[in-house]
PDB file of the backbone (N, CA, C, O) and the ligand in Angstrom, with CONECT records:
HET     ZN  A 101       1
ATOM      1  N   MET A   1     -29.862   7.887 128.153  1.00  0.00           N
ATOM      2  CA  MET A   1     -29.505   7.445 126.903  1.00  0.00           C
ATOM      3  C   MET A   1     -30.936   7.846 126.120  1.00  0.00           C
ATOM      4  O   MET A   1     -31.655   6.979 125.623  1.00  0.00           O
ATOM      5  N   THR A   2     -31.233   9.211 126.081  1.00  0.00           N
ATOM      6  CA  THR A   2     -32.334   9.463 125.310  1.00  0.00           C
ATOM      7  C   THR A   2     -32.184  10.137 124.043  1.00  0.00           C
ATOM      8  O   THR A   2     -33.109  10.202 123.234  1.00  0.00           O
ATOM      9  N   ASN A   3     -30.984  10.667 123.837  1.00  0.00           N
ATOM     10  CA  ASN A   3     -30.596  11.510 122.724  1.00  0.00           C
ATOM     11  C   ASN A   3     -29.649  10.953 121.881  1.00  0.00           C
ATOM     12  O   ASN A   3     -28.650  11.588 121.541  1.00  0.00           O
ATOM     13  N   THR A   4     -29.896   9.712 121.479  1.00  0.00           N
ATOM     14  CA  THR A   4     -28.848   9.049 120.570  1.00  0.00           C
ATOM     15  C   THR A   4     -29.752   8.731 119.119  1.00  0.00           C
ATOM     16  O   THR A   4     -30.930   8.390 119.005  1.00  0.00           O
ATOM     17  N   ASN A   5     -28.829   8.955 118.195  1.00  0.00           N
ATOM     18  CA  ASN A   5     -29.474   8.626 117.046  1.00  0.00           C
ATOM     19  C   ASN A   5     -29.054   7.271 116.243  1.00  0.00           C
ATOM     20  O   ASN A   5     -29.286   7.007 115.063  1.00  0.00           O
ATOM     21  N   GLU A   6     -28.433   6.560 117.128  1.00  0.00           N
ATOM     22  CA  GLU A   6     -27.773   5.278 116.787  1.00  0.00           C
ATOM     23  C   GLU A   6     -28.623   4.274 117.351  1.00  0.00           C
ATOM     24  O   GLU A   6     -29.001   4.386 118.517  1.00  0.00           O
ATOM     25  N   GLU A   7     -28.989   3.226 116.581  1.00  0.00           N
ATOM     26  CA  GLU A   7     -29.915   2.160 117.206  1.00  0.00           C
ATOM     27  C   GLU A   7     -29.087   1.307 118.168  1.00  0.00           C
ATOM     28  O   GLU A   7     -27.868   1.189 118.040  1.00  0.00           O
ATOM     29  N   THR A   8     -29.754   0.751 119.080  1.00  0.00           N
ATOM     30  CA  THR A   8     -29.281  -0.188 119.862  1.00  0.00           C
ATOM     31  C   THR A   8     -28.496  -1.324 119.372  1.00  0.00           C
ATOM     32  O   THR A   8     -29.029  -2.009 118.500  1.00  0.00           O
ATOM     33  N   PRO A   9     -27.197  -1.682 119.822  1.00  0.00           N
ATOM     34  CA  PRO A   9     -26.724  -2.693 119.000  1.00  0.00           C
ATOM     35  C   PRO A   9     -27.295  -3.958 119.516  1.00  0.00           C
ATOM     36  O   PRO A   9     -27.801  -4.096 120.630  1.00  0.00           O
ATOM     37  N   VAL A  10     -27.164  -4.910 118.565  1.00  0.00           N
ATOM     38  CA  VAL A  10     -27.514  -6.385 118.985  1.00  0.00           C
ATOM     39  C   VAL A  10     -26.082  -7.193 119.083  1.00  0.00           C
ATOM     40  O   VAL A  10     -25.173  -7.240 118.255  1.00  0.00           O
ATOM     41  N   ALA A  11     -26.197  -7.850 120.457  1.00  0.00           N
ATOM     42  CA  ALA A  11     -24.990  -8.815 120.606  1.00  0.00           C
ATOM     43  C   ALA A  11     -25.076 -10.023 119.516  1.00  0.00           C
ATOM     44  O   ALA A  11     -26.114 -10.562 119.133  1.00  0.00           O
ATOM     45  N   LYS A  12     -23.837 -10.303 119.132  1.00  0.00           N
ATOM     46  CA  LYS A  12     -24.006 -11.656 118.184  1.00  0.00           C
ATOM     47  C   LYS A  12     -23.101 -12.377 118.709  1.00  0.00           C
ATOM     48  O   LYS A  12     -22.330 -11.959 119.573  1.00  0.00           O
ATOM     49  N   ASP A  13     -23.097 -13.895 118.102  1.00  0.00           N
ATOM     50  CA  ASP A  13     -22.236 -14.911 118.627  1.00  0.00           C
ATOM     51  C   ASP A  13     -20.965 -14.893 117.686  1.00  0.00           C
ATOM     52  O   ASP A  13     -21.078 -15.299 116.529  1.00  0.00           O
ATOM     53  N   PHE A  14     -19.964 -14.508 118.085  1.00  0.00           N
ATOM     54  CA  PHE A  14     -18.706 -14.305 117.450  1.00  0.00           C
ATOM     55  C   PHE A  14     -18.301 -15.646 117.053  1.00  0.00           C
ATOM     56  O   PHE A  14     -17.803 -15.819 115.941  1.00  0.00           O
ATOM     57  N   PHE A  15     -18.451 -16.492 117.766  1.00  0.00           N
ATOM     58  CA  PHE A  15     -17.794 -17.986 117.500  1.00  0.00           C
ATOM     59  C   PHE A  15     -18.806 -18.787 116.772  1.00  0.00           C
ATOM     60  O   PHE A  15     -18.651 -19.998 116.614  1.00  0.00           O
ATOM     61  N   ALA A  16     -20.010 -18.036 116.250  1.00  0.00           N
ATOM     62  CA  ALA A  16     -20.653 -18.672 115.011  1.00  0.00           C
ATOM     63  C   ALA A  16     -20.074 -18.473 113.798  1.00  0.00           C
ATOM     64  O   ALA A  16     -20.594 -19.052 112.844  1.00  0.00           O
ATOM     65  N   ARG A  17     -19.042 -17.735 113.594  1.00  0.00           N
ATOM     66  CA  ARG A  17     -18.222 -17.295 112.466  1.00  0.00           C
ATOM     67  C   ARG A  17     -17.111 -18.408 111.864  1.00  0.00           C
ATOM     68  O   ARG A  17     -16.321 -18.970 112.622  1.00  0.00           O
ATOM     69  N   PRO A  18     -17.133 -18.595 110.795  1.00  0.00           N
ATOM     70  CA  PRO A  18     -15.947 -19.547 110.444  1.00  0.00           C
ATOM     71  C   PRO A  18     -14.816 -19.264 111.045  1.00  0.00           C
ATOM     72  O   PRO A  18     -14.441 -18.142 111.386  1.00  0.00           O
ATOM     73  N   VAL A  19     -14.091 -20.576 111.226  1.00  0.00           N
ATOM     74  CA  VAL A  19     -12.826 -20.352 112.169  1.00  0.00           C
ATOM     75  C   VAL A  19     -11.914 -19.332 111.401  1.00  0.00           C
ATOM     76  O   VAL A  19     -11.408 -18.468 112.117  1.00  0.00           O
ATOM     77  N   GLU A  20     -11.621 -19.287 110.067  1.00  0.00           N
ATOM     78  CA  GLU A  20     -10.844 -18.433 109.519  1.00  0.00           C
ATOM     79  C   GLU A  20     -11.156 -17.018 109.754  1.00  0.00           C
ATOM     80  O   GLU A  20     -10.274 -16.169 109.889  1.00  0.00           O
ATOM     81  N   GLU A  21     -12.351 -16.780 109.799  1.00  0.00           N
ATOM     82  CA  GLU A  21     -12.790 -15.219 109.956  1.00  0.00           C
ATOM     83  C   GLU A  21     -12.341 -14.934 111.467  1.00  0.00           C
ATOM     84  O   GLU A  21     -11.580 -14.016 111.772  1.00  0.00           O
ATOM     85  N   GLN A  22     -12.965 -15.929 112.467  1.00  0.00           N
ATOM     86  CA  GLN A  22     -12.447 -15.701 113.813  1.00  0.00           C
ATOM     87  C   GLN A  22     -10.691 -15.222 113.999  1.00  0.00           C
ATOM     88  O   GLN A  22     -10.203 -14.256 114.586  1.00  0.00           O
ATOM     89  N   ASN A  23     -10.094 -16.260 113.291  1.00  0.00           N
ATOM     90  CA  ASN A  23      -8.623 -15.961 113.505  1.00  0.00           C
ATOM     91  C   ASN A  23      -8.230 -14.816 112.752  1.00  0.00           C
ATOM     92  O   ASN A  23      -7.099 -14.449 113.067  1.00  0.00           O
ATOM     93  N   ASP A  24      -8.888 -13.970 111.670  1.00  0.00           N
ATOM     94  CA  ASP A  24      -8.549 -12.997 111.121  1.00  0.00           C
ATOM     95  C   ASP A  24      -8.811 -11.846 112.148  1.00  0.00           C
ATOM     96  O   ASP A  24      -7.992 -10.970 112.422  1.00  0.00           O
ATOM     97  N   PHE A  25     -10.007 -11.962 112.652  1.00  0.00           N
ATOM     98  CA  PHE A  25     -10.573 -10.792 113.604  1.00  0.00           C
ATOM     99  C   PHE A  25      -9.709 -10.653 114.933  1.00  0.00           C
ATOM    100  O   PHE A  25      -9.481  -9.584 115.500  1.00  0.00           O
ATOM    101  N   LEU A  26      -9.245 -11.965 115.357  1.00  0.00           N
ATOM    102  CA  LEU A  26      -8.514 -12.074 116.595  1.00  0.00           C
ATOM    103  C   LEU A  26      -7.067 -11.810 116.258  1.00  0.00           C
ATOM    104  O   LEU A  26      -6.383 -11.603 117.260  1.00  0.00           O
ATOM    105  N   SER A  27      -6.491 -11.769 115.229  1.00  0.00           N
ATOM    106  CA  SER A  27      -5.035 -11.421 114.895  1.00  0.00           C
ATOM    107  C   SER A  27      -4.914  -9.887 114.382  1.00  0.00           C
ATOM    108  O   SER A  27      -4.026  -9.118 114.750  1.00  0.00           O
ATOM    109  N   GLN A  28      -5.957  -9.569 113.468  1.00  0.00           N
ATOM    110  CA  GLN A  28      -5.800  -8.210 112.955  1.00  0.00           C
ATOM    111  C   GLN A  28      -6.638  -7.053 113.806  1.00  0.00           C
ATOM    112  O   GLN A  28      -7.832  -6.752 113.794  1.00  0.00           O
ATOM    113  N   THR A  29      -5.515  -6.539 114.542  1.00  0.00           N
ATOM    114  CA  THR A  29      -6.078  -5.716 115.610  1.00  0.00           C
ATOM    115  C   THR A  29      -5.328  -4.554 115.849  1.00  0.00           C
ATOM    116  O   THR A  29      -4.200  -4.620 115.361  1.00  0.00           O
ATOM    117  N   TRP A  30      -5.610  -3.411 116.498  1.00  0.00           N
ATOM    118  CA  TRP A  30      -4.876  -2.180 116.604  1.00  0.00           C
ATOM    119  C   TRP A  30      -5.200  -1.939 118.052  1.00  0.00           C
ATOM    120  O   TRP A  30      -6.365  -1.831 118.432  1.00  0.00           O
ATOM    121  N   CYS A  31      -4.073  -1.847 118.931  1.00  0.00           N
ATOM    122  CA  CYS A  31      -4.074  -1.529 120.553  1.00  0.00           C
ATOM    123  C   CYS A  31      -3.823  -0.063 120.540  1.00  0.00           C
ATOM    124  O   CYS A  31      -2.729   0.257 120.077  1.00  0.00           O
ATOM    125  N   ASN A  32      -4.589   0.885 120.943  1.00  0.00           N
ATOM    126  CA  ASN A  32      -4.157   2.173 121.341  1.00  0.00           C
ATOM    127  C   ASN A  32      -3.229   2.442 122.516  1.00  0.00           C
ATOM    128  O   ASN A  32      -2.558   3.463 122.664  1.00  0.00           O
ATOM    129  N   GLN A  33      -3.280   1.395 123.331  1.00  0.00           N
ATOM    130  CA  GLN A  33      -2.342   1.343 124.519  1.00  0.00           C
ATOM    131  C   GLN A  33      -1.212   0.958 124.072  1.00  0.00           C
ATOM    132  O   GLN A  33      -0.302   1.709 124.423  1.00  0.00           O
ATOM    133  N   CYS A  34      -0.877   0.040 123.399  1.00  0.00           N
ATOM    134  CA  CYS A  34       0.426  -0.519 122.884  1.00  0.00           C
ATOM    135  C   CYS A  34       0.947   0.292 121.504  1.00  0.00           C
ATOM    136  O   CYS A  34       2.083   0.178 121.044  1.00  0.00           O
ATOM    137  N   GLN A  35      -0.048   1.080 120.975  1.00  0.00           N
ATOM    138  CA  GLN A  35       0.317   1.631 119.716  1.00  0.00           C
ATOM    139  C   GLN A  35       0.966   0.795 118.763  1.00  0.00           C
ATOM    140  O   GLN A  35       1.923   1.216 118.113  1.00  0.00           O
ATOM    141  N   GLU A  36       0.500  -0.401 118.627  1.00  0.00           N
ATOM    142  CA  GLU A  36       0.981  -1.562 117.875  1.00  0.00           C
ATOM    143  C   GLU A  36      -0.278  -2.294 117.162  1.00  0.00           C
ATOM    144  O   GLU A  36      -1.304  -2.510 117.808  1.00  0.00           O
ATOM    145  N   MET A  37      -0.169  -2.620 115.973  1.00  0.00           N
ATOM    146  CA  MET A  37      -0.970  -3.527 115.193  1.00  0.00           C
ATOM    147  C   MET A  37      -0.777  -5.063 115.325  1.00  0.00           C
ATOM    148  O   MET A  37       0.305  -5.625 115.496  1.00  0.00           O
ATOM    149  N   ASP A  38      -1.924  -5.620 115.226  1.00  0.00           N
ATOM    150  CA  ASP A  38      -1.802  -7.363 115.217  1.00  0.00           C
ATOM    151  C   ASP A  38      -1.227  -7.781 116.474  1.00  0.00           C
ATOM    152  O   ASP A  38      -0.517  -8.786 116.485  1.00  0.00           O
ATOM    153  N   LEU A  39      -1.433  -7.172 117.467  1.00  0.00           N
ATOM    154  CA  LEU A  39      -0.990  -7.977 118.817  1.00  0.00           C
ATOM    155  C   LEU A  39      -1.924  -9.082 119.023  1.00  0.00           C
ATOM    156  O   LEU A  39      -1.555 -10.136 119.539  1.00  0.00           O
ATOM    157  N   GLY A  40      -3.260  -8.850 118.593  1.00  0.00           N
ATOM    158  CA  GLY A  40      -4.037  -9.910 118.823  1.00  0.00           C
ATOM    159  C   GLY A  40      -5.182  -9.539 119.914  1.00  0.00           C
ATOM    160  O   GLY A  40      -4.891  -8.697 120.764  1.00  0.00           O
ATOM    161  N   MET A  41      -6.305 -10.056 119.925  1.00  0.00           N
ATOM    162  CA  MET A  41      -7.345  -9.646 121.167  1.00  0.00           C
ATOM    163  C   MET A  41      -7.796 -11.246 121.673  1.00  0.00           C
ATOM    164  O   MET A  41      -7.702 -12.294 121.035  1.00  0.00           O
ATOM    165  N   LYS A  42      -8.250 -11.044 122.879  1.00  0.00           N
ATOM    166  CA  LYS A  42      -8.911 -12.348 123.439  1.00  0.00           C
ATOM    167  C   LYS A  42     -10.340 -11.803 124.019  1.00  0.00           C
ATOM    168  O   LYS A  42     -10.744 -10.645 123.909  1.00  0.00           O
ATOM    169  N   ASN A  43     -10.920 -12.733 124.570  1.00  0.00           N
ATOM    170  CA  ASN A  43     -12.277 -12.536 124.914  1.00  0.00           C
ATOM    171  C   ASN A  43     -13.283 -11.759 124.129  1.00  0.00           C
ATOM    172  O   ASN A  43     -14.013 -10.952 124.703  1.00  0.00           O
ATOM    173  N   PRO A  44     -13.365 -11.999 122.631  1.00  0.00           N
ATOM    174  CA  PRO A  44     -14.220 -11.427 121.820  1.00  0.00           C
ATOM    175  C   PRO A  44     -15.374 -11.368 121.972  1.00  0.00           C
ATOM    176  O   PRO A  44     -15.979 -12.398 122.269  1.00  0.00           O
ATOM    177  N   LYS A  45     -16.118 -10.036 121.806  1.00  0.00           N
ATOM    178  CA  LYS A  45     -17.641 -10.048 121.848  1.00  0.00           C
ATOM    179  C   LYS A  45     -17.960  -9.325 120.517  1.00  0.00           C
ATOM    180  O   LYS A  45     -17.300  -8.376 120.096  1.00  0.00           O
ATOM    181  N   GLU A  46     -19.000  -9.847 119.914  1.00  0.00           N
ATOM    182  CA  GLU A  46     -19.454  -9.122 118.699  1.00  0.00           C
ATOM    183  C   GLU A  46     -20.729  -8.337 118.854  1.00  0.00           C
ATOM    184  O   GLU A  46     -21.610  -8.752 119.608  1.00  0.00           O
ATOM    185  N   PHE A  47     -20.859  -7.267 118.201  1.00  0.00           N
ATOM    186  CA  PHE A  47     -22.160  -6.375 118.156  1.00  0.00           C
ATOM    187  C   PHE A  47     -22.317  -5.967 116.796  1.00  0.00           C
ATOM    188  O   PHE A  47     -21.364  -5.863 116.024  1.00  0.00           O
ATOM    189  N   GLU A  48     -23.820  -5.671 116.411  1.00  0.00           N
ATOM    190  CA  GLU A  48     -24.022  -5.360 115.094  1.00  0.00           C
ATOM    191  C   GLU A  48     -25.122  -4.373 115.150  1.00  0.00           C
ATOM    192  O   GLU A  48     -26.030  -4.501 115.970  1.00  0.00           O
ATOM    193  N   THR A  49     -25.069  -3.302 114.230  1.00  0.00           N
ATOM    194  CA  THR A  49     -26.209  -2.655 114.096  1.00  0.00           C
ATOM    195  C   THR A  49     -26.506  -2.789 112.458  1.00  0.00           C
ATOM    196  O   THR A  49     -25.810  -3.497 111.729  1.00  0.00           O
ATOM    197  N   SER A  50     -27.623  -2.020 111.997  1.00  0.00           N
ATOM    198  CA  SER A  50     -27.917  -2.302 110.419  1.00  0.00           C
ATOM    199  C   SER A  50     -26.619  -1.763 109.465  1.00  0.00           C
ATOM    200  O   SER A  50     -26.581  -2.140 108.294  1.00  0.00           O
ATOM    201  N   SER A  51     -25.659  -0.957 109.945  1.00  0.00           N
ATOM    202  CA  SER A  51     -24.879  -0.292 109.265  1.00  0.00           C
ATOM    203  C   SER A  51     -23.490  -0.619 109.408  1.00  0.00           C
ATOM    204  O   SER A  51     -22.617  -0.149 108.679  1.00  0.00           O
ATOM    205  N   ARG A  52     -23.251  -1.544 110.486  1.00  0.00           N
ATOM    206  CA  ARG A  52     -21.795  -1.778 110.927  1.00  0.00           C
ATOM    207  C   ARG A  52     -21.964  -3.036 111.934  1.00  0.00           C
ATOM    208  O   ARG A  52     -23.008  -3.447 112.440  1.00  0.00           O
ATOM    209  N   PHE A  53     -20.763  -3.490 112.071  1.00  0.00           N
ATOM    210  CA  PHE A  53     -20.466  -4.626 113.188  1.00  0.00           C
ATOM    211  C   PHE A  53     -19.272  -4.287 113.738  1.00  0.00           C
ATOM    212  O   PHE A  53     -18.443  -3.602 113.139  1.00  0.00           O
ATOM    213  N   TRP A  54     -19.102  -4.780 114.994  1.00  0.00           N
ATOM    214  CA  TRP A  54     -17.463  -4.662 115.540  1.00  0.00           C
ATOM    215  C   TRP A  54     -17.227  -5.740 116.509  1.00  0.00           C
ATOM    216  O   TRP A  54     -18.168  -6.378 116.981  1.00  0.00           O
ATOM    217  N   ILE A  55     -15.765  -6.009 116.882  1.00  0.00           N
ATOM    218  CA  ILE A  55     -15.773  -7.047 117.884  1.00  0.00           C
ATOM    219  C   ILE A  55     -15.060  -6.347 118.975  1.00  0.00           C
ATOM    220  O   ILE A  55     -14.090  -5.640 118.704  1.00  0.00           O
ATOM    221  N   GLU A  56     -15.452  -6.488 120.122  1.00  0.00           N
ATOM    222  CA  GLU A  56     -14.779  -5.924 121.254  1.00  0.00           C
ATOM    223  C   GLU A  56     -14.016  -6.967 122.027  1.00  0.00           C
ATOM    224  O   GLU A  56     -14.494  -8.099 122.109  1.00  0.00           O
ATOM    225  N   GLY A  57     -12.780  -6.653 122.645  1.00  0.00           N
ATOM    226  CA  GLY A  57     -11.830  -7.771 123.196  1.00  0.00           C
ATOM    227  C   GLY A  57     -10.817  -7.082 123.698  1.00  0.00           C
ATOM    228  O   GLY A  57     -10.648  -5.870 123.566  1.00  0.00           O
ATOM    229  N   GLU A  58     -10.039  -7.931 124.351  1.00  0.00           N
ATOM    230  CA  GLU A  58      -8.923  -7.209 125.109  1.00  0.00           C
ATOM    231  C   GLU A  58      -7.399  -7.786 124.520  1.00  0.00           C
ATOM    232  O   GLU A  58      -7.110  -8.930 124.169  1.00  0.00           O
ATOM    233  N   CYS A  59      -6.633  -6.677 124.548  1.00  0.00           N
ATOM    234  CA  CYS A  59      -5.293  -6.812 123.866  1.00  0.00           C
ATOM    235  C   CYS A  59      -4.551  -7.982 124.548  1.00  0.00           C
ATOM    236  O   CYS A  59      -4.492  -8.043 125.776  1.00  0.00           O
ATOM    237  N   VAL A  60      -4.041  -8.820 123.824  1.00  0.00           N
ATOM    238  CA  VAL A  60      -3.475  -9.929 124.332  1.00  0.00           C
ATOM    239  C   VAL A  60      -2.192  -9.564 125.173  1.00  0.00           C
ATOM    240  O   VAL A  60      -1.944 -10.230 126.178  1.00  0.00           O
ATOM    241  N   LYS A  61      -1.482  -8.670 124.845  1.00  0.00           N
ATOM    242  CA  LYS A  61      -0.309  -7.875 125.497  1.00  0.00           C
ATOM    243  C   LYS A  61      -0.499  -7.313 126.655  1.00  0.00           C
ATOM    244  O   LYS A  61       0.182  -7.644 127.626  1.00  0.00           O
ATOM    245  N   CYS A  62      -1.538  -6.294 126.733  1.00  0.00           N
ATOM    246  CA  CYS A  62      -1.716  -5.378 127.868  1.00  0.00           C
ATOM    247  C   CYS A  62      -3.209  -5.495 128.401  1.00  0.00           C
ATOM    248  O   CYS A  62      -3.569  -4.834 129.375  1.00  0.00           O
ATOM    249  N   GLY A  63      -4.003  -6.296 127.776  1.00  0.00           N
ATOM    250  CA  GLY A  63      -5.214  -6.312 128.312  1.00  0.00           C
ATOM    251  C   GLY A  63      -6.183  -5.195 128.179  1.00  0.00           C
ATOM    252  O   GLY A  63      -7.332  -5.283 128.610  1.00  0.00           O
ATOM    253  N   SER A  64      -5.664  -4.035 127.517  1.00  0.00           N
ATOM    254  CA  SER A  64      -6.778  -2.964 127.250  1.00  0.00           C
ATOM    255  C   SER A  64      -7.854  -3.389 126.220  1.00  0.00           C
ATOM    256  O   SER A  64      -7.776  -4.338 125.441  1.00  0.00           O
ATOM    257  N   PRO A  65      -8.860  -2.518 126.361  1.00  0.00           N
ATOM    258  CA  PRO A  65      -9.946  -2.884 125.170  1.00  0.00           C
ATOM    259  C   PRO A  65      -9.359  -2.605 123.841  1.00  0.00           C
ATOM    260  O   PRO A  65      -8.602  -1.670 123.580  1.00  0.00           O
ATOM    261  N   VAL A  66      -9.824  -3.589 122.963  1.00  0.00           N
ATOM    262  CA  VAL A  66      -9.540  -3.537 121.579  1.00  0.00           C
ATOM    263  C   VAL A  66     -10.841  -3.684 120.849  1.00  0.00           C
ATOM    264  O   VAL A  66     -11.625  -4.566 121.197  1.00  0.00           O
ATOM    265  N   VAL A  67     -11.136  -2.817 119.790  1.00  0.00           N
ATOM    266  CA  VAL A  67     -12.454  -2.759 119.073  1.00  0.00           C
ATOM    267  C   VAL A  67     -11.619  -2.865 117.465  1.00  0.00           C
ATOM    268  O   VAL A  67     -10.641  -2.290 116.987  1.00  0.00           O
ATOM    269  N   THR A  68     -12.456  -3.778 117.026  1.00  0.00           N
ATOM    270  CA  THR A  68     -12.162  -3.771 115.507  1.00  0.00           C
ATOM    271  C   THR A  68     -13.568  -3.545 114.869  1.00  0.00           C
ATOM    272  O   THR A  68     -14.529  -4.276 115.111  1.00  0.00           O
ATOM    273  N   GLU A  69     -13.599  -2.647 114.173  1.00  0.00           N
ATOM    274  CA  GLU A  69     -14.984  -2.208 113.411  1.00  0.00           C
ATOM    275  C   GLU A  69     -15.005  -2.358 111.937  1.00  0.00           C
ATOM    276  O   GLU A  69     -14.072  -2.090 111.180  1.00  0.00           O
ATOM    277  N   ILE A  70     -16.257  -2.849 111.589  1.00  0.00           N
ATOM    278  CA  ILE A  70     -16.388  -2.969 110.291  1.00  0.00           C
ATOM    279  C   ILE A  70     -17.642  -2.207 109.567  1.00  0.00           C
ATOM    280  O   ILE A  70     -18.810  -2.492 109.831  1.00  0.00           O
ATOM    281  N   GLN A  71     -17.317  -1.359 108.767  1.00  0.00           N
ATOM    282  CA  GLN A  71     -18.510  -0.766 108.245  1.00  0.00           C
ATOM    283  C   GLN A  71     -19.210  -1.821 106.916  1.00  0.00           C
ATOM    284  O   GLN A  71     -18.476  -2.418 106.128  1.00  0.00           O
ATOM    285  N   TYR A  72     -20.529  -1.889 106.870  1.00  0.00           N
ATOM    286  CA  TYR A  72     -20.976  -2.478 105.706  1.00  0.00           C
ATOM    287  C   TYR A  72     -20.967  -1.705 104.563  1.00  0.00           C
ATOM    288  O   TYR A  72     -21.415  -0.565 104.687  1.00  0.00           O
ATOM    289  N   GLU A  73     -20.544  -2.067 103.429  1.00  0.00           N
ATOM    290  CA  GLU A  73     -20.788  -1.462 102.290  1.00  0.00           C
ATOM    291  C   GLU A  73     -21.657  -1.625 101.380  1.00  0.00           C
ATOM    292  O   GLU A  73     -22.112  -2.758 101.224  1.00  0.00           O
ATOM    293  N   ASP A  74     -22.042  -0.706 100.671  1.00  0.00           N
ATOM    294  CA  ASP A  74     -23.293  -0.963  99.683  1.00  0.00           C
ATOM    295  C   ASP A  74     -22.692  -0.956  98.216  1.00  0.00           C
ATOM    296  O   ASP A  74     -23.252  -0.196  97.426  1.00  0.00           O
ATOM    297  N   GLU A  75     -21.778  -1.596  97.819  1.00  0.00           N
ATOM    298  CA  GLU A  75     -21.222  -1.632  96.668  1.00  0.00           C
ATOM    299  C   GLU A  75     -21.650  -2.963  95.862  1.00  0.00           C
ATOM    300  O   GLU A  75     -21.648  -4.113  96.300  1.00  0.00           O
ATOM    301  N   GLU A  76     -22.028  -2.506  94.532  1.00  0.00           N
ATOM    302  CA  GLU A  76     -22.453  -3.590  93.744  1.00  0.00           C
ATOM    303  C   GLU A  76     -21.455  -4.462  93.379  1.00  0.00           C
ATOM    304  O   GLU A  76     -21.718  -5.446  92.689  1.00  0.00           O
TER     305      GLU A  76
HETATM  306 ZN    ZN A 101      -2.054  -3.466 124.059  1.00  0.00          ZN2+
END
């Protein structure tokens, strides 16, 4: 891993988020395996860089990895 221009992600505590946000992230998902949205995820783990963060989990239905990514926006 010497040729990456992306900074090392920092692991965050997903459960430090407000419960409403947790529920949103856990329910608003897209599963590539099921090809279905909003199936939900379990075992969420949160990671962050300076430009974005994302939640990694497992599809509730099939157990495949599910990632929900959020870009930070620079809007006034
Ligand atoms: Zn699935």
